[in-house]
All heavy atoms as an XYZ file, in Angstrom:
719
protein
N     142.885    -50.521     -1.834
C     143.197    -51.140     -3.088
C     144.741    -51.347     -3.295
O     145.109    -52.122     -4.108
C     142.714    -50.358     -4.300
C     141.093    -50.471     -4.436
S     140.499    -52.175     -4.385
C     140.154    -52.411     -6.060
N     145.514    -50.643     -2.432
C     147.007    -50.892     -2.610
C     147.421    -52.337     -2.385
O     148.179    -52.866     -3.135
C     147.738    -49.955     -1.690
C     149.163    -50.102     -1.611
C     149.915    -49.586     -3.006
O     149.295    -48.849     -3.741
N     151.043    -50.035     -3.199
N     146.774    -52.984     -1.459
C     147.116    -54.311     -1.171
C     146.875    -55.203     -2.341
O     147.668    -56.168     -2.669
C     146.437    -54.779      0.074
C     146.688    -56.230      0.442
C     146.030    -56.537      1.716
O     146.161    -55.928      2.892
O     145.311    -57.583      1.707
N     145.676    -55.018     -3.035
C     145.396    -55.838     -4.080
C     146.419    -55.657     -5.243
O     146.603    -56.663     -6.034
C     144.004    -55.674     -4.517
C     142.875    -56.036     -3.545
C     141.535    -55.702     -4.065
C     142.995    -57.546     -3.328
N     146.888    -54.524     -5.570
C     147.743    -54.154     -6.589
C     148.994    -54.877     -6.304
O     149.683    -55.355     -7.379
C     147.915    -52.672     -6.689
C     146.715    -52.020     -7.356
C     147.001    -50.483     -7.292
O     147.869    -49.904     -6.639
N     146.179    -49.892     -8.175
N     149.400    -55.201     -5.192
C     150.714    -55.812     -4.844
C     150.656    -57.243     -5.286
O     151.607    -57.917     -5.581
C     151.076    -55.776     -3.317
C     151.402    -54.378     -2.914
C     151.804    -54.374     -1.372
O     152.203    -55.375     -0.916
O     151.351    -53.388     -0.686
N     149.452    -57.778     -5.373
C     149.125    -59.125     -5.706
C     148.559    -59.444     -7.061
O     148.106    -60.560     -7.390
C     148.287    -59.863     -4.642
C     148.901    -59.826     -3.289
C     148.233    -59.163     -2.156
C     150.083    -60.379     -3.008
C     148.714    -59.031     -0.949
C     150.722    -60.355     -1.749
C     149.944    -59.744     -0.702
O     150.577    -59.677      0.497
N     148.697    -58.538     -7.925
C     148.167    -58.457     -9.238
C     148.727    -59.862    -10.019
O     148.009    -60.539    -10.803
C     148.384    -57.379    -10.103
C     147.433    -56.216     -9.915
O     146.387    -56.544     -9.145
O     147.515    -55.160    -10.367
N     149.981    -60.137     -9.889
C     150.648    -61.207    -10.634
C     150.748    -62.455     -9.762
O     151.250    -63.508    -10.263
C     152.025    -60.862    -11.033
C     152.014    -59.774    -12.099
O     151.203    -59.729    -12.990
N     152.950    -58.747    -11.974
N     150.213    -62.513     -8.561
C     150.314    -63.578     -7.655
C     149.163    -64.545     -8.046
O     148.077    -64.227     -8.217
C     150.207    -63.313     -6.143
C     150.417    -64.424     -5.223
C     150.936    -64.082     -3.945
N     152.224    -63.421     -4.170
C     152.950    -62.863     -3.252
N     152.337    -62.695     -2.000
N     154.052    -62.264     -3.406
N     149.516    -65.889     -8.165
C     148.491    -66.896     -8.353
C     148.602    -68.060     -7.374
O     149.781    -68.247     -6.810
C     148.709    -67.571     -9.805
C     148.361    -66.458    -10.889
C     147.026    -66.011    -10.920
N     146.723    -65.002    -11.943
C     146.745    -63.721    -11.652
N     146.837    -63.329    -10.544
N     146.404    -62.946    -12.639
N     147.566    -68.836     -7.138
C     147.543    -69.787     -6.063
C     146.933    -71.146     -6.811
O     146.047    -70.913     -7.665
C     146.555    -69.368     -5.082
C     146.990    -68.161     -4.348
C     146.739    -66.891     -4.929
C     147.626    -68.153     -3.129
C     147.186    -65.744     -4.396
C     147.898    -66.978     -2.472
C     147.724    -65.775     -3.117
N     147.433    -72.179     -6.411
C     147.072    -73.577     -6.898
C     146.720    -74.415     -5.732
O     147.623    -74.661     -4.913
C     148.091    -74.220     -7.855
C     147.629    -75.392     -8.574
S     146.311    -75.031     -9.866
C     147.457    -74.328    -11.111
N     145.469    -74.953     -5.706
C     145.132    -76.030     -4.743
C     145.424    -77.412     -5.318
O     145.187    -77.468     -6.449
C     143.624    -75.782     -4.360
C     143.493    -74.405     -3.673
C     143.223    -77.007     -3.480
C     142.113    -74.079     -3.494
N     145.883    -78.197     -4.501
C     146.076    -79.636     -4.818
C     146.086    -80.570     -3.753
O     146.091    -80.117     -2.649
C     147.368    -79.771     -5.706
C     148.616    -79.346     -4.990
C     149.420    -80.108     -4.291
C     148.978    -77.925     -4.829
C     150.528    -79.871     -3.587
C     150.122    -77.460     -4.155
C     150.867    -78.463     -3.503
N     146.096    -81.885     -3.993
C     146.131    -82.827     -2.976
C     147.502    -82.926     -2.128
O     148.463    -82.804     -2.850
C     145.763    -84.320     -3.508
C     144.433    -84.437     -3.887
O     143.461    -83.591     -3.730
N     144.059    -85.572     -4.598
N     147.454    -82.959     -0.906
C     148.593    -83.177     -0.128
C     149.491    -84.276     -0.617
O     150.711    -84.308     -0.473
C     148.249    -83.232      1.454
C     149.427    -83.648      2.261
C     147.457    -82.148      2.007
N     149.013    -85.284     -1.141
C     149.746    -86.402     -1.690
C     150.777    -86.003     -2.681
O     151.798    -86.746     -2.961
C     148.831    -87.564     -2.200
O     148.126    -87.144     -3.311
N     150.484    -84.816     -3.265
C     151.534    -84.395     -4.340
C     152.479    -83.396     -3.799
O     153.316    -82.750     -4.615
C     150.756    -83.757     -5.491
C     149.983    -84.923     -6.336
C     149.614    -84.364     -7.670
O     148.512    -83.525     -7.654
O     150.206    -84.542     -8.614
N     152.622    -83.082     -2.589
C     153.593    -82.106     -1.997
C     154.963    -82.382     -2.351
O     155.861    -81.590     -2.539
C     153.458    -82.069     -0.425
C     152.558    -80.929      0.078
C     152.217    -80.928      1.512
C     153.038    -79.452     -0.200
N     155.334    -83.689     -2.373
C     156.655    -84.087     -2.671
C     157.031    -83.724     -4.141
O     158.291    -83.835     -4.406
C     156.864    -85.604     -2.439
C     156.009    -86.441     -3.410
O     154.959    -86.047     -3.956
N     156.468    -87.741     -3.609
N     156.319    -83.312     -4.895
C     156.541    -82.862     -6.226
C     156.813    -81.303     -6.469
O     157.216    -80.989     -7.413
C     155.387    -83.224     -7.232
C     155.137    -84.719     -7.281
C     154.003    -85.086     -8.312
O     153.916    -84.560     -9.309
N     153.141    -86.044     -7.905
N     156.633    -80.615     -5.270
C     156.813    -79.154     -5.318
C     158.293    -78.822     -5.048
O     158.885    -79.277     -4.105
C     155.985    -78.513     -4.314
C     154.470    -78.710     -4.638
C     156.351    -77.013     -4.110
C     154.008    -78.083     -5.915
N     158.884    -78.113     -6.087
C     160.233    -77.419     -5.864
C     160.114    -76.165     -5.049
O     159.517    -75.170     -5.598
C     160.851    -77.217     -7.182
C     162.222    -76.603     -7.009
O     162.604    -76.211     -6.002
O     162.825    -76.362     -8.183
N     160.338    -76.198     -3.839
C     160.065    -74.967     -2.989
C     161.012    -73.842     -3.320
O     160.753    -72.753     -2.620
C     160.073    -75.401     -1.441
C     158.969    -76.168     -1.060
C     158.935    -77.526     -1.148
C     157.729    -75.610     -0.786
C     157.766    -78.309     -0.771
C     156.562    -76.197     -0.371
C     156.623    -77.605     -0.353
N     161.914    -74.110     -4.240
C     162.691    -72.799     -4.749
C     161.987    -72.045     -5.763
O     162.376    -70.943     -6.101
C     164.083    -73.352     -5.207
C     164.857    -73.971     -4.154
O     165.147    -73.436     -3.079
N     165.468    -75.115     -4.418
N     160.883    -72.572     -6.223
C     160.201    -71.870     -7.295
C     158.698    -71.456     -6.874
O     158.104    -70.728     -7.627
C     159.881    -72.844     -8.508
O     159.104    -73.947     -8.106
C     161.267    -73.417     -9.000
N     158.375    -71.638     -5.522
C     157.120    -71.078     -5.027
C     157.380    -70.228     -3.869
O     158.455    -70.194     -3.361
C     156.181    -72.317     -4.696
C     155.771    -73.006     -6.006
C     156.725    -73.149     -3.756
N     156.354    -69.578     -3.390
C     156.560    -68.628     -2.279
C     156.438    -69.271     -0.805
O     156.387    -68.520      0.153
C     155.648    -67.506     -2.378
C     155.877    -66.642     -3.635
C     154.820    -65.595     -3.870
C     157.263    -66.009     -3.638
N     156.243    -70.579     -0.747
C     156.183    -71.325      0.459
C     157.614    -71.866      0.707
O     158.310    -72.031     -0.265
C     155.128    -72.521      0.480
C     153.708    -72.159      0.645
C     153.195    -71.222     -0.529
O     153.553    -71.644     -1.635
O     152.454    -70.445     -0.261
N     157.840    -72.073      2.038
C     159.323    -72.529      2.326
C     159.474    -74.000      2.366
O     160.528    -74.497      2.135
C     159.704    -71.924      3.724
O     158.688    -72.288      4.709
C     159.761    -70.461      3.621
N     158.379    -74.753      2.785
C     158.593    -76.182      2.894
C     157.270    -77.019      2.911
O     156.137    -76.235      3.127
C     159.496    -76.587      3.969
O     158.719    -76.574      5.209
N     157.198    -78.261      2.714
C     156.082    -79.040      2.941
C     155.432    -78.931      4.380
O     154.280    -79.102      4.565
C     156.308    -80.515      2.472
N     156.355    -78.700      5.353
C     156.021    -78.573      6.711
C     155.353    -77.284      7.049
O     154.745    -77.135      8.171
C     157.162    -78.684      7.607
C     157.782    -80.067      7.434
O     157.057    -81.144      7.311
O     159.074    -80.149      7.567
N     155.409    -76.288      6.172
C     154.772    -75.027      6.440
C     153.636    -74.551      5.708
O     153.114    -73.418      5.865
C     155.968    -73.805      6.392
O     156.404    -73.781      5.038
C     157.015    -74.076      7.294
N     153.187    -75.371      4.720
C     152.045    -74.989      3.909
C     150.738    -75.100      4.777
O     150.606    -75.821      5.616
C     151.880    -75.937      2.628
C     153.054    -75.733      1.754
C     151.782    -77.359      3.100
N     149.779    -74.341      4.376
C     148.412    -74.362      4.964
C     147.714    -75.682      4.253
O     147.801    -75.840      3.154
C     147.620    -73.118      4.803
C     146.235    -73.175      5.397
C     145.663    -71.832      5.240
N     144.256    -71.898      5.752
C     143.368    -70.966      5.803
N     143.830    -69.607      5.546
N     142.126    -71.170      6.235
N     146.919    -76.249      5.220
C     146.184    -77.459      4.772
C     144.639    -77.223      4.967
O     144.208    -76.566      5.941
C     146.584    -78.738      5.359
C     148.006    -79.068      5.036
C     148.555    -80.313      5.679
C     149.974    -80.657      5.220
N     150.454    -81.693      6.173
N     143.803    -77.922      4.224
C     142.429    -77.810      4.495
C     142.128    -78.436      5.822
O     143.015    -79.067      6.446
C     141.633    -78.537      3.343
O     142.069    -79.989      3.236
N     140.956    -78.229      6.279
C     140.562    -78.677      7.737
C     140.685    -80.273      7.748
O     141.312    -80.667      8.709
C     138.953    -78.352      7.948
C     138.614    -78.982      9.368
C     138.974    -76.811      8.060
N     140.328    -80.990      6.735
C     140.510    -82.453      6.741
C     141.959    -82.814      6.291
O     142.258    -84.049      6.256
C     139.433    -83.099      5.857
C     139.552    -82.883      4.388
O     140.563    -82.209      4.000
O     138.770    -83.262      3.609
N     142.911    -81.900      6.081
C     144.227    -82.153      5.713
C     144.559    -82.856      4.388
O     145.489    -83.481      4.371
C     144.956    -82.761      6.947
C     144.927    -81.846      8.074
C     145.977    -82.134      9.224
O     146.691    -83.341      9.088
O     146.129    -81.479     10.229
N     143.522    -82.841      3.564
C     143.720    -83.545      2.209
C     144.153    -82.624      1.147
O     144.683    -83.216      0.074
C     142.304    -84.243      1.718
O     141.331    -83.286      1.632
C     141.971    -85.341      2.858
N     143.892    -81.333      1.325
C     144.350    -80.461      0.300
C     145.322    -79.347      0.915
O     145.282    -79.103      2.061
C     143.127    -79.725     -0.323
C     142.327    -80.612     -1.091
C     141.104    -79.830     -1.696
C     140.060    -80.927     -2.467
N     139.077    -80.106     -3.034
N     146.174    -78.831     -0.012
C     146.922    -77.803      0.313
C     147.017    -76.709     -0.881
O     146.317    -76.895     -1.987
C     148.284    -78.153      0.772
O     149.081    -77.059      1.313
C     149.091    -78.729     -0.472
N     147.795    -75.709     -0.797
C     148.055    -74.893     -1.989
C     149.440    -74.181     -1.945
O     150.046    -74.156     -0.796
C     146.963    -73.777     -2.014
C     146.945    -72.764     -0.901
C     147.775    -71.579     -1.077
C     146.310    -73.018      0.194
C     147.737    -70.746     -0.074
C     146.299    -72.132      1.217
C     147.068    -70.865      1.109
N     149.927    -73.782     -3.052
C     151.128    -72.949     -3.217
C     150.884    -71.698     -3.921
O     149.782    -71.593     -4.716
C     152.312    -73.710     -3.809
C     152.730    -74.831     -2.958
C     151.910    -74.314     -5.213
N     151.653    -70.656     -3.814
C     151.533    -69.533     -4.524
C     152.817    -69.060     -5.218
O     153.931    -69.543     -4.822
C     151.071    -68.350     -3.588
C     151.950    -68.005     -2.452
C     151.305    -67.140     -1.501
C     152.158    -66.851     -0.247
N     151.972    -67.973      0.719
N     152.733    -68.331     -6.280
C     153.940    -67.764     -6.948
C     153.496    -66.517     -7.661
O     152.299    -66.142     -7.809
C     154.370    -68.869     -7.980
C     153.405    -69.004     -9.196
C     153.305    -68.435    -10.356
C     152.173    -69.914     -9.136
N     152.212    -68.719    -10.957
C     151.512    -69.652    -10.347
C     151.687    -70.802     -8.176
C     150.415    -70.388    -10.679
C     150.386    -71.429     -8.569
C     149.838    -71.268     -9.811
N     154.513    -65.760     -8.094
C     154.357    -64.613     -8.873
C     154.792    -64.761    -10.298
O     155.825    -65.400    -10.532
C     155.163    -63.369     -8.251
C     154.496    -62.909     -6.942
O     153.350    -62.837     -6.769
O     155.318    -62.601     -6.129
N     154.037    -64.252    -11.309
C     154.468    -64.362    -12.705
C     153.942    -65.785    -13.290
O     152.996    -66.270    -13.083
N     155.062    -66.325    -14.028
C     154.764    -67.644    -14.697
C     154.643    -68.789    -13.804
O     155.439    -68.902    -12.805
C     156.006    -67.854    -15.623
O     156.205    -66.712    -16.549
C     155.797    -69.105    -16.511
N     153.623    -69.684    -14.177
C     153.475    -70.907    -13.211
C     154.716    -71.843    -13.183
O     155.311    -72.014    -14.332
C     152.245    -71.558    -13.743
C     151.954    -72.893    -13.034
S     150.647    -73.855    -13.573
C     149.296    -72.768    -13.740
N     155.340    -72.092    -12.067
C     156.369    -73.013    -12.025
C     155.958    -74.396    -12.705
O     154.888    -74.830    -12.484
C     156.778    -73.114    -10.568
C     156.132    -71.920     -9.957
C     154.854    -71.702    -10.761
N     156.977    -75.057    -13.323
C     156.703    -76.277    -13.889
C     156.267    -77.376    -12.961
O     155.381    -78.169    -13.239
C     158.145    -76.816    -14.595
O     158.466    -75.830    -15.549
C     157.844    -78.192    -15.198
N     156.764    -77.304    -11.708
C     156.332    -78.382    -10.731
C     154.834    -78.214    -10.413
O     154.183    -79.174    -10.137
C     157.276    -78.248     -9.505
S     157.078    -76.724     -8.523
N     154.327    -76.913    -10.503
C     153.040    -76.757    -10.201
C     152.099    -77.173    -11.498
O     151.061    -77.920    -11.404
C     152.733    -75.245     -9.978
C     151.232    -74.960     -9.796
C     153.468    -74.897     -8.749
N     152.524    -76.882    -12.698
C     151.815    -77.227    -13.865
C     151.786    -78.718    -14.034
O     150.875    -79.336    -14.667
C     152.276    -76.506    -15.088
O     153.689    -76.935    -15.390
N     152.876    -79.439    -13.523
C     152.895    -80.890    -13.586
C     151.949    -81.689    -12.608
O     151.688    -82.800    -12.738
C     154.300    -81.341    -13.496
C     155.210    -80.991    -14.680
O     154.596    -80.831    -15.738
N     156.383    -81.129    -14.475
N     151.343    -80.894    -11.677
C     150.369    -81.613    -10.730
C     149.164    -82.144    -11.348
O     148.677    -81.676    -12.374
C     150.046    -80.616     -9.615
C     151.107    -80.003     -8.756
C     150.551    -78.867     -7.888
C     151.771    -80.995     -7.799
N     148.713    -83.387    -10.877
C     147.678    -84.051    -11.522
C     146.301    -83.681    -10.847
O     145.285    -83.931    -11.386
C     147.824    -85.541    -11.657
O     147.895    -85.999    -10.359
C     149.035    -85.837    -12.534
N     146.354    -83.269     -9.570
C     145.071    -82.915     -8.806
C     144.848    -81.457     -8.553
O     144.111    -81.081     -7.677
C     145.309    -83.604     -7.369
O     146.482    -83.072     -6.625
C     145.489    -85.045     -7.511
N     145.443    -80.654     -9.440
C     145.360    -79.174     -9.275
C     144.097    -78.609     -9.492
O     143.309    -79.134    -10.346
C     146.405    -78.489    -10.075
C     146.316    -78.709    -11.512
C     147.632    -78.003    -12.171
C     147.597    -78.234    -13.678
N     148.070    -79.488    -14.033
N     143.601    -77.528     -8.737
C     142.457    -76.738     -8.880
C     142.985    -75.352     -9.003
O     143.565    -74.788     -8.014
C     141.530    -76.907     -7.639
C     141.132    -78.346     -7.398
C     140.386    -78.431     -6.037
O     139.932    -77.416     -5.590
O     140.382    -79.512     -5.526
N     142.644    -74.527    -10.049
C     143.183    -73.248    -10.261
C     143.841    -73.188    -11.557
O     143.604    -73.886    -12.467
N     144.610    -72.011    -11.765
C     145.069    -71.185    -10.650
C     144.040    -70.194    -10.272
O     143.079    -69.800    -11.184
C     146.360    -70.453    -11.405
C     145.940    -70.432    -12.831
C     145.179    -71.719    -13.100
N     144.126    -69.568     -9.083
C     143.308    -68.576     -8.532
C     144.066    -67.289     -8.264
O     145.267    -67.239     -8.084
C     142.680    -69.032     -7.333
C     141.830    -70.352     -7.398
C     142.400    -71.525     -6.965
C     140.598    -70.305     -7.880
C     141.551    -72.601     -6.981
C     139.838    -71.466     -8.021
C     140.281    -72.652     -7.618
O     139.506    -73.716     -7.690
N     143.218    -66.192     -8.366
C     143.750    -64.888     -7.985
C     143.796    -64.700     -6.539
O     143.213    -65.589     -5.781
C     143.037    -63.777     -8.609
O     141.715    -63.857     -8.097
C     142.933    -63.920    -10.159
N     144.300    -63.657     -5.964
C     144.432    -63.361     -4.597
C     143.051    -63.223     -4.047
O     142.716    -63.839     -3.018
C     145.242    -62.129     -4.381
C     145.303    -61.624     -2.916
C     146.013    -62.439     -1.982
C     144.710    -60.497     -2.445
C     146.132    -62.050     -0.711
C     144.752    -60.067     -1.187
C     145.516    -60.951     -0.262
O     145.524    -60.554      1.076
N     142.167    -62.481     -4.757
C     140.755    -62.290     -4.261
C     139.996    -63.636     -4.248
O     139.341    -64.045     -3.290
C     140.013    -61.311     -5.203
C     140.575    -59.862     -4.947
C     139.741    -58.875     -5.899
O     139.521    -59.320     -7.039
O     139.411    -57.909     -5.343
N     140.218    -64.545     -5.253
C     139.581    -65.838     -5.280
C     140.010    -66.710     -4.093
O     139.158    -67.373     -3.503
C     139.790    -66.377     -6.630
C     139.113    -65.776     -7.818
C     139.615    -66.165     -9.095
O     140.742    -66.652     -9.401
O     138.846    -66.101    -10.081
N     141.252    -66.697     -3.879
C     141.871    -67.689     -2.898
C     141.253    -67.165     -1.491
O     141.004    -68.072     -0.707
C     143.393    -67.710     -2.926
C     143.710    -69.148     -2.107
C     143.997    -66.447     -2.239
C     143.472    -70.330     -2.820
N     141.115    -65.932     -1.280
C     140.683    -65.501     -0.018
C     139.233    -65.932      0.324
O     138.772    -66.399      1.232
C     140.713    -63.895      0.087
C     142.057    -63.241      0.160
C     141.779    -61.695      0.370
C     142.753    -63.724      1.511
N     138.393    -65.862     -0.773
C     137.082    -66.498     -0.787
C     137.008    -67.911     -0.468
O     136.320    -68.310      0.316
C     136.269    -66.039     -2.070
O     136.234    -64.724     -2.314
C     134.839    -66.629     -2.039
N     137.967    -68.620     -1.109
C     138.003    -70.127     -1.029
C     138.514    -70.341      0.484
O     137.856    -71.283      1.094
C     138.973    -70.635     -1.956
C     138.274    -70.615     -3.402
C     139.221    -72.144     -1.499
C     139.223    -70.967     -4.576
N     139.394    -69.716      0.833
C     139.951    -70.037      2.379
C     139.034    -69.587      3.416
O     139.222    -70.124      4.548
C     141.308    -69.308      2.514
C     142.500    -69.754      1.556
C     143.713    -69.037      1.857
C     142.757    -71.276      1.645
N     137.988    -68.862      3.131
C     136.971    -68.552      4.175
C     135.880    -69.499      4.300
O     135.063    -69.375      5.176
C     136.521    -67.176      3.807
N     135.980    -70.568      3.407
C     134.895    -71.695      3.506
C     135.258    -72.550      4.536
O     136.273    -72.756      5.106
C     134.865    -72.327      2.163
O     136.093    -73.062      2.004
C     134.537    -71.471      0.964
N     134.187    -73.422      4.938
C     134.374    -74.423      6.045
C     135.479    -75.471      5.571
O     135.956    -76.167      6.556
C     132.933    -75.120      6.251
C     131.964    -74.136      6.874
C     130.616    -74.937      6.910
C     132.432    -73.608      8.168
N     135.655    -75.726      4.400
C     136.719    -76.718      3.876
C     138.077    -76.216      4.381
O     138.932    -77.063      4.633
C     136.614    -76.901      2.442
C     137.671    -77.844      1.913
C     137.584    -78.066      0.375
O     136.961    -77.326     -0.390
O     138.213    -79.121     -0.078
N     138.337    -74.877      4.499
C     139.676    -74.451      4.914
C     139.656    -73.809      6.236
O     140.744    -73.525      6.824
C     140.100    -73.393      3.829
C     140.378    -74.024      2.511
C     139.571    -74.401      1.488
C     141.600    -74.683      2.132
N     140.218    -75.082      0.450
C     141.476    -75.259      0.894
C     142.889    -74.772      2.794
C     142.467    -75.992      0.170
C     143.841    -75.403      2.071
C     143.731    -75.976      0.841
N     138.432    -73.412      6.870
C     138.541    -72.729      8.095
C     137.614    -73.438      9.057
O     136.457    -73.482      8.816
C     138.065    -71.258      7.905
O     138.997    -70.630      6.878
C     138.157    -70.461      9.170
N     138.211    -73.998     10.077
C     137.338    -74.772     11.103
C     136.554    -73.717     12.031
O     137.258    -72.842     12.724
C     138.248    -75.473     12.001
C     137.602    -76.348     12.891
O     136.395    -76.320     13.135
O     138.263    -77.307     13.462
N     135.153    -73.729     11.981
C     134.352    -72.745     12.758
C     134.532    -73.059     14.222
O     134.194    -72.171     15.004
C     133.048    -72.996     12.189
C     133.069    -74.529     11.696
C     134.510    -74.813     11.264
N     135.018    -74.228     14.693
C     135.164    -74.532     16.092
C     136.520    -74.212     16.535
O     136.715    -74.403     17.843
C     134.958    -76.045     16.129
C     133.573    -76.409     15.739
O     132.535    -75.769     16.080
N     133.406    -77.546     14.989
N     137.355    -73.696     15.770
C     138.673    -73.456     16.159
C     138.645    -72.070     17.173
O     138.152    -71.164     16.560
C     139.667    -73.041     14.960
C     141.077    -72.850     15.329
C     141.875    -74.051     16.007
C     141.842    -72.462     14.123
N     139.244    -72.272     18.195
C     139.161    -71.057     19.221
C     140.480    -70.429     19.230
O     141.541    -71.104     19.404
C     138.897    -71.494     20.569
C     137.490    -72.195     20.676
C     138.934    -70.277     21.608
C     137.122    -72.833     21.999
N     140.603    -69.037     18.894
C     141.826    -68.379     18.646
C     142.017    -67.523     19.908
O     141.238    -66.970     20.412
C     141.843    -67.611     17.463
C     141.725    -68.457     16.170
C     143.144    -66.724     17.346
C     141.466    -67.775     14.851
């Protein structure tokens, strides 16, 4: 449970890739538009933050969330986010 406690204040927002240019990467925990994870079809992505939602995230028009750490793990395990044919 220690790991989950570390993420108690962490939130995640899913949104369309078309809005990536609206993200201020100084206010979220991702480093750039080039390093975000995308859905299998590359139409959606997400950002994460701790504490108060950054304004750039609240201003998104295609947002889904916010989600907790446990919720995002469940979402990212779906076929929309994880390609079952990917060989690691």
